[in-house]
PLY file of the C-alpha trace (Angstrom):
ply
format ascii 1.0
element vertex 367
property float x
property float y
property float z
element edge 366
property int vertex1
property int vertex2
end_header
0.31 -0.10 -0.26
1.34 3.23 -1.21
1.87 6.19 1.55
-0.65 8.89 2.43
2.18 11.60 1.35
3.01 9.99 -1.81
-0.53 10.26 -2.33
-0.57 13.50 -1.54
1.84 14.29 -3.78
0.57 12.40 -6.63
-2.85 14.59 -6.18
-0.70 17.93 -6.35
0.57 16.92 -10.00
-2.60 16.19 -11.13
-3.97 19.25 -10.45
-1.31 21.16 -11.86
-2.83 23.29 -15.10
-1.41 22.61 -18.44
-2.38 26.15 -19.20
-0.12 27.00 -16.93
2.48 24.81 -18.74
1.97 25.98 -21.40
2.08 29.83 -21.03
5.41 29.27 -18.67
7.22 27.14 -21.53
5.34 28.02 -24.73
5.86 24.63 -25.68
4.15 20.87 -25.70
4.60 19.05 -22.38
7.90 16.32 -22.02
5.97 12.98 -22.92
6.75 12.07 -19.12
4.11 14.58 -18.12
0.95 12.71 -19.28
2.77 9.27 -18.51
2.64 10.53 -14.70
-0.91 12.16 -15.08
-2.30 8.92 -15.94
-0.13 7.36 -13.15
-1.44 9.53 -10.60
-5.01 9.51 -11.80
-5.32 5.64 -11.50
-3.68 6.17 -7.72
-6.16 8.92 -6.62
-9.42 6.73 -8.54
-7.80 3.64 -6.75
-6.94 5.40 -3.45
-7.88 8.47 -2.60
-11.29 8.33 -1.52
-11.40 4.75 -0.11
-12.81 5.89 3.56
-16.10 7.25 3.77
-16.61 10.83 5.43
-18.77 13.42 6.70
-16.48 16.20 5.16
-17.42 14.79 1.59
-20.57 14.83 1.49
-22.04 17.61 -1.47
-24.55 20.01 0.03
-26.19 22.29 -3.07
-29.91 22.81 -1.61
-30.78 19.53 -0.02
-29.42 18.29 3.72
-30.87 14.99 3.23
-27.12 13.89 4.29
-27.14 15.70 7.42
-30.97 14.56 8.82
-29.50 10.39 8.34
-26.22 11.29 9.40
-24.30 10.09 6.40
-20.80 9.77 5.19
-19.60 10.49 2.10
-17.89 9.04 -1.00
-17.20 11.43 -4.28
-15.93 9.98 -7.53
-15.72 12.61 -9.52
-14.87 12.74 -13.42
-11.12 13.54 -14.88
-13.02 12.70 -18.30
-13.44 9.13 -18.92
-12.17 8.21 -15.73
-13.10 4.21 -14.58
-11.90 2.66 -11.73
-12.90 0.60 -8.78
-15.72 1.25 -4.98
-16.43 -1.35 -2.54
-18.28 -1.51 0.65
-16.19 -0.41 4.05
-14.43 -3.37 5.16
-14.39 -5.60 1.74
-14.11 -8.42 1.61
-13.93 -8.58 5.06
-17.89 -8.85 6.93
-19.29 -4.97 6.93
-20.29 -3.48 9.95
-23.90 -3.59 11.48
-25.18 -0.26 12.21
-24.42 1.79 9.42
-26.98 5.03 9.50
-26.12 6.41 5.32
-23.25 6.11 3.27
-23.36 7.82 0.03
-21.22 6.47 -2.89
-21.60 9.74 -5.46
-20.63 9.66 -9.05
-20.33 13.11 -10.91
-19.50 13.07 -14.71
-18.34 16.12 -16.96
-21.06 17.57 -18.79
-22.28 15.06 -21.40
-21.37 11.99 -19.60
-23.12 9.03 -18.19
-22.01 6.85 -15.01
-22.12 3.28 -15.73
-21.84 1.05 -12.21
-20.86 -2.64 -12.66
-20.96 -5.14 -9.62
-18.72 -7.97 -9.68
-19.52 -9.04 -5.73
-22.50 -8.93 -3.56
-23.63 -10.49 -0.19
-25.51 -8.24 1.66
-28.67 -10.04 3.95
-31.41 -11.62 2.46
-34.88 -9.90 2.56
-37.40 -10.61 5.76
-40.37 -12.55 5.43
-42.48 -9.90 3.83
-39.32 -9.16 1.24
-38.43 -5.98 2.82
-34.41 -4.90 2.60
-33.63 -4.87 6.14
-29.62 -3.86 4.86
-29.54 -2.95 1.19
-27.92 -0.53 -1.18
-30.28 2.02 -3.00
-29.62 3.49 -6.44
-30.80 6.71 -7.03
-30.45 6.85 -11.22
-32.40 9.82 -12.34
-30.56 12.92 -10.56
-30.07 16.51 -12.10
-27.63 17.17 -10.02
-25.39 14.97 -7.64
-27.87 15.18 -4.14
-30.89 13.51 -3.01
-33.35 14.05 -0.55
-36.20 13.17 1.31
-39.01 13.19 -0.89
-36.65 11.37 -3.51
-38.07 8.14 -5.10
-35.00 5.70 -5.06
-34.81 3.58 -8.36
-33.86 0.48 -7.19
-32.88 -0.88 -3.59
-30.27 -4.21 -3.86
-30.13 -7.09 -1.07
-29.20 -10.56 -0.95
-26.81 -12.62 -3.02
-25.76 -12.23 -6.53
-27.47 -14.63 -7.86
-30.70 -12.69 -6.31
-29.72 -9.71 -8.44
-31.87 -9.40 -11.44
-29.98 -6.74 -12.64
-25.75 -5.85 -12.07
-25.39 -2.91 -14.40
-26.72 0.49 -13.85
-26.60 3.79 -15.83
-27.63 6.88 -14.77
-29.93 9.49 -16.89
-27.78 12.26 -16.37
-24.30 13.09 -15.09
-25.12 11.81 -11.42
-25.39 8.76 -9.64
-25.37 8.23 -5.94
-25.83 4.73 -3.88
-26.85 4.69 -0.60
-25.67 2.12 1.54
-27.11 0.96 4.85
-27.49 -1.58 7.97
-29.27 -2.24 10.46
-28.32 -2.78 14.57
-28.55 -6.22 15.63
-31.39 -7.40 17.32
-30.24 -8.78 20.59
-27.92 -11.52 20.47
-28.77 -11.99 16.74
-25.54 -11.47 14.72
-25.47 -11.87 10.95
-22.59 -11.36 8.74
-21.91 -10.49 5.32
-19.24 -8.96 3.16
-21.49 -6.24 1.17
-20.66 -5.44 -2.42
-17.76 -4.63 -4.87
-17.57 -3.05 -8.56
-16.34 -1.24 -11.09
-17.77 2.55 -12.58
-17.14 3.98 -15.50
-17.70 7.45 -16.37
-18.95 6.90 -20.57
-19.37 9.86 -23.71
-23.62 10.43 -23.69
-22.92 11.16 -27.56
-22.53 7.05 -28.36
-25.84 6.67 -27.34
-28.12 8.66 -29.68
-29.78 7.50 -32.87
-28.68 8.85 -36.01
-31.58 9.56 -37.51
-34.85 12.05 -37.60
-37.07 12.06 -34.59
-40.59 12.17 -35.29
-41.70 15.16 -33.95
-44.06 14.97 -30.72
-43.25 11.11 -30.16
-40.65 9.99 -27.40
-39.00 7.32 -29.71
-39.60 7.02 -33.38
-37.20 8.09 -35.37
-36.67 8.06 -39.56
-34.22 7.06 -40.99
-32.98 8.45 -44.52
-30.23 7.30 -47.56
-29.00 10.99 -46.24
-26.62 9.17 -43.64
-25.69 5.49 -45.73
-24.99 3.45 -41.98
-25.40 4.72 -38.85
-27.07 3.53 -35.47
-30.63 3.04 -32.92
-31.36 2.36 -30.05
-34.08 2.19 -27.67
-35.65 4.28 -25.38
-33.61 5.53 -22.25
-30.68 3.26 -23.92
-28.00 2.30 -21.63
-30.40 2.70 -19.28
-33.73 0.22 -18.48
-36.66 1.17 -21.55
-39.75 2.81 -19.68
-42.75 0.75 -19.30
-46.09 1.19 -21.90
-43.06 1.87 -24.96
-44.09 2.02 -28.43
-41.94 2.87 -30.85
-40.89 3.45 -34.91
-38.11 3.27 -36.56
-39.01 3.84 -40.35
-36.20 2.84 -42.95
-36.19 4.88 -45.99
-33.85 4.03 -48.99
-33.75 4.80 -52.90
-36.95 3.62 -54.82
-36.04 0.51 -56.69
-32.38 0.65 -55.82
-31.22 -1.24 -52.27
-32.23 -2.95 -49.37
-31.67 -1.99 -45.37
-29.64 -4.61 -43.46
-29.99 -3.84 -39.61
-27.12 -5.64 -37.08
-28.70 -5.66 -33.33
-25.41 -5.46 -30.85
-26.81 -5.90 -27.87
-30.42 -7.28 -27.39
-32.23 -7.71 -24.01
-35.87 -7.88 -24.32
-37.97 -9.00 -21.57
-39.63 -12.35 -22.58
-41.82 -13.80 -19.96
-40.79 -16.88 -20.92
-42.92 -17.73 -23.72
-41.64 -20.08 -26.58
-42.27 -17.47 -28.80
-41.76 -14.49 -29.47
-45.13 -13.69 -30.96
-46.77 -14.15 -27.69
-44.22 -12.02 -25.53
-45.31 -8.49 -24.15
-41.77 -7.01 -24.71
-40.74 -7.39 -28.54
-39.71 -6.16 -31.62
-41.48 -6.75 -34.48
-39.63 -6.34 -38.06
-41.47 -5.82 -41.47
-40.47 -5.43 -44.96
-41.45 -2.35 -46.15
-42.81 1.06 -44.88
-45.34 0.39 -42.28
-47.16 -2.62 -40.40
-49.22 -3.83 -42.95
-46.20 -5.07 -44.97
-45.26 -8.70 -44.76
-43.34 -9.38 -40.92
-39.67 -10.77 -41.44
-39.57 -11.55 -37.47
-40.13 -10.91 -34.06
-37.02 -10.76 -31.69
-36.96 -10.60 -27.73
-34.93 -12.15 -24.86
-31.05 -12.09 -24.79
-29.24 -11.97 -28.03
-26.10 -10.64 -29.96
-25.36 -9.97 -33.39
-28.82 -10.70 -34.62
-28.65 -10.01 -38.17
-32.30 -8.58 -40.67
-32.28 -7.61 -44.60
-34.79 -6.53 -46.39
-35.96 -7.07 -49.65
-36.52 -3.94 -50.69
-35.77 -0.60 -50.07
-37.48 -0.23 -47.15
-37.96 -1.39 -43.53
-40.24 -0.84 -40.62
-39.31 -1.68 -36.99
-42.07 -1.67 -33.86
-41.14 -1.69 -30.48
-43.28 -2.82 -27.62
-43.02 -2.97 -23.67
-45.97 -3.19 -21.33
-45.96 -2.48 -17.59
-44.29 -4.60 -15.79
-40.01 -5.81 -15.88
-37.71 -3.88 -17.90
-34.48 -4.45 -19.67
-31.97 -2.49 -21.27
-33.60 -2.82 -24.60
-31.35 -3.00 -27.44
-28.48 -1.80 -29.83
-28.46 -1.40 -33.54
-26.53 -0.45 -36.14
-27.98 0.04 -40.35
-27.36 -0.01 -43.24
-28.63 1.04 -46.77
-27.18 -1.04 -49.57
-27.11 -1.13 -53.41
-28.47 -4.23 -54.23
-25.23 -4.81 -55.88
-23.22 -5.30 -52.39
-23.86 -8.97 -51.53
-21.22 -8.99 -48.83
-22.87 -8.00 -45.14
-20.86 -5.27 -43.47
-19.41 -5.98 -40.44
-19.80 -3.43 -37.55
-18.17 -2.36 -33.85
-20.36 -2.28 -31.10
-22.31 0.56 -31.08
-22.34 0.89 -27.14
-18.28 1.55 -27.14
-16.52 4.07 -28.78
-12.60 4.07 -29.65
-9.98 6.31 -28.82
-8.74 8.87 -31.55
-5.52 10.87 -31.53
-8.37 14.04 -30.71
-9.58 12.67 -27.80
-6.01 12.78 -26.02
-6.72 16.04 -24.12
-10.06 14.47 -22.79
-7.53 11.34 -21.06
-5.02 14.45 -19.93
-7.70 16.83 -19.27
-7.68 18.00 -15.19
0 1
1 2
2 3
3 4
4 5
5 6
6 7
7 8
8 9
9 10
10 11
11 12
12 13
13 14
14 15
15 16
16 17
17 18
18 19
19 20
20 21
21 22
22 23
23 24
24 25
25 26
26 27
27 28
28 29
29 30
30 31
31 32
32 33
33 34
34 35
35 36
36 37
37 38
38 39
39 40
40 41
41 42
42 43
43 44
44 45
45 46
46 47
47 48
48 49
49 50
50 51
51 52
52 53
53 54
54 55
55 56
56 57
57 58
58 59
59 60
60 61
61 62
62 63
63 64
64 65
65 66
66 67
67 68
68 69
69 70
70 71
71 72
72 73
73 74
74 75
75 76
76 77
77 78
78 79
79 80
80 81
81 82
82 83
83 84
84 85
85 86
86 87
87 88
88 89
89 90
90 91
91 92
92 93
93 94
94 95
95 96
96 97
97 98
98 99
99 100
100 101
101 102
102 103
103 104
104 105
105 106
106 107
107 108
108 109
109 110
110 111
111 112
112 113
113 114
114 115
115 116
116 117
117 118
118 119
119 120
120 121
121 122
122 123
123 124
124 125
125 126
126 127
127 128
128 129
129 130
130 131
131 132
132 133
133 134
134 135
135 136
136 137
137 138
138 139
139 140
140 141
141 142
142 143
143 144
144 145
145 146
146 147
147 148
148 149
149 150
150 151
151 152
152 153
153 154
154 155
155 156
156 157
157 158
158 159
159 160
160 161
161 162
162 163
163 164
164 165
165 166
166 167
167 168
168 169
169 170
170 171
171 172
172 173
173 174
174 175
175 176
176 177
177 178
178 179
179 180
180 181
181 182
182 183
183 184
184 185
185 186
186 187
187 188
188 189
189 190
190 191
191 192
192 193
193 194
194 195
195 196
196 197
197 198
198 199
199 200
200 201
201 202
202 203
203 204
204 205
205 206
206 207
207 208
208 209
209 210
210 211
211 212
212 213
213 214
214 215
215 216
216 217
217 218
218 219
219 220
220 221
221 222
222 223
223 224
224 225
225 226
226 227
227 228
228 229
229 230
230 231
231 232
232 233
233 234
234 235
235 236
236 237
237 238
238 239
239 240
240 241
241 242
242 243
243 244
244 245
245 246
246 247
247 248
248 249
249 250
250 251
251 252
252 253
253 254
254 255
255 256
256 257
257 258
258 259
259 260
260 261
261 262
262 263
263 264
264 265
265 266
266 267
267 268
268 269
269 270
270 271
271 272
272 273
273 274
274 275
275 276
276 277
277 278
278 279
279 280
280 281
281 282
282 283
283 284
284 285
285 286
286 287
287 288
288 289
289 290
290 291
291 292
292 293
293 294
294 295
295 296
296 297
297 298
298 299
299 300
300 301
301 302
302 303
303 304
304 305
305 306
306 307
307 308
308 309
309 310
310 311
311 312
312 313
313 314
314 315
315 316
316 317
317 318
318 319
319 320
320 321
321 322
322 323
323 324
324 325
325 326
326 327
327 328
328 329
329 330
330 331
331 332
332 333
333 334
334 335
335 336
336 337
337 338
338 339
339 340
340 341
341 342
342 343
343 344
344 345
345 346
346 347
347 348
348 349
349 350
350 351
351 352
352 353
353 354
354 355
355 356
356 357
357 358
358 359
359 360
360 361
361 362
362 363
363 364
364 365
365 366
């Protein structure tokens, strides 16, 4: 383990302004500078905010953390930051009687937060299916704080095997987890390890569909040959799609000149365990034309990867439906308008991931 003095030294290096270096030297900083920045970045992400503290709590308008006697840990993006988080003492047993610990993740403007639980061991819910020890997730925040009137989006307890979902995404740039454990009753003692996981700050622009959104709709899009290839997503992706969704994706190719090719890179649609996706309340229906009166190509649901669909006409119509019960992540897909002479199907990278270019270097080292 590195000493506190060494970590503080590196944190001080991180706070050096690049502009100050440019003004003082009038030339590009040496390569060792960027290497040191990245080393300090890794060290501060992994070691600098291990212990919760009341002084770390953020206070804009809410004093929730005061009333709940919370301690706080804050993870701030340095531009595409990623790292680890865990409950106190993990992998040793967590303490009983923890009133409140807030794990606050704050991205840059235009970023989303992704958290992925890799280990989870907490007290199971009681006979009324109520979590006594819990990890609450607040995903739909406008700012990095919560208050007494705010409803959490998820309350987790139990084990990894009982979690229906292990990866979560924020709606905007902030995400908060609230950790609470009950005090032991009498001599009854139970021991659990808590949780551990990874977080990433993601560029939200990679999850924007490339078509034109239909006016007055939440999730209906038109795609034309003005952009021959691109990407599209289920509503709110990478978050879970909302209940009672009805979305249309219409692809308009040039008449008599080609076909439309679709490749689903990620497909997670709740299917209720039915033997046919046509019977599922949550499903994708794909038609060989401009609307649902055209021949059906196929239904899609469940969990799939690399699902491919190709029209026989220059047009394709996709409809996505969900009911009011169980929601999943939805889908991420690519499309291409193909000329009939193009017989080879294109290959794609995952639309949920983005590659780092030289132009992004300033983001990696931006402080």
